[in-house]
N, C-alpha and C positions, 0 to 999 in steps of 0.2 A: 566469507570469501565466496565469490560466485564461481563455481566450478573448481576443479582441482587440476593443477598442472602436474602431469605425470613425469615429465622430463624434457630436457632440451634435445632437439634433433636438428642439427644444422642451424638455420636461421630462425627457427620457430619453436613451437612447443606442441605437445600433445595434450588435448583437453579430454577430460572424462565425461562422456555423454551422460553417464549415470549420475555423476556429481552435479552436472548442470541441471538435469531433470529434477534431482532432489532439491536443489536451490529454488527451482521454479515452483515445486510443490510447497516449499516452506513459505514462499512469497504469497501463494494463494491461501495458505492457512492463516498467515498473518492478516491478510485482507478480511477473511471471515471473522477473525478475532476483533479486528477494529470495527467491523460492521456492528458487532455486539456492543462495543464501547459507544459507538455513535448512537445506537438505539437508547442506551442508558442516558447519554447526554441529552438527547431529544426529550426523553421523559423528565429529566431533571429541569430542563427549561420549561416544559409544560406545567410541572408541579409548582415551580417557583412563581408562576403568574406574573405579578408585578413586584419584583424583588427589591426595587429601589426605594420603597417606602412612599409615604404620602405627604411628606413635607416639601419645601421648596427645593431642597437639594436632590431629593428623589425625583421630583418632577423634571428637573434639569438633566439629571443623569439618564432618565428614561428616554430622552430624545435620541440618545445614541445607543440605547440598549438593543433595539431591533437590528441595527446594522452590525453591532458587536456579536449578537447571537447568530445572525445569518453568516457572519464571517467565520465564526468557530465551526459551524456546521459545514460550510463550504470547504474549509481547510481539511476536515475529516474526509469529505467526499473526494477531494483531490488526492489525498493520500491513498485512499482505497483504490481509486482509479489507477494511480501510479503502481501500487502493489499488484493489481490485476494485470496491468500491461506488462510489468516486469515478469510476472509468472508466465504469461503467454509467450513473451519473447524468448524466455529461457527454454520453454518447451520446444519452440521452433528451432532454437540453436542446438538443443540436445539432439533433435531429430536430424538436423543437418550434419552434425558431427558424426552421428551414428551412421548416416548414409555414406559419408565419405570414408569411414572406417571399413565399411562392408559394401563396396560398390557392387551392383548387380552386373553380371556379364551380358 
């Protein structure tokens, strides 16, 4: 759950800036973990070399292998970008809620 609802007040709710910030940090930590997984995936692809074999079936499958490999890596990169963006957005949201809870005079 992103943030915690503390209770209903009238037509809305009160969000916990601390819970939202905690969720933002969790998203950033997950992005770092996935970066490590992507590193391992890249190494696995590099070590595999030509994994399709050297027969006619392997030669045919190898035609699509580069785009498949690149697609896998791109999906990881997109997921990491999404996690980073979510973490940053939650950080901004937490700061915004914090500012509205304690407006400066």
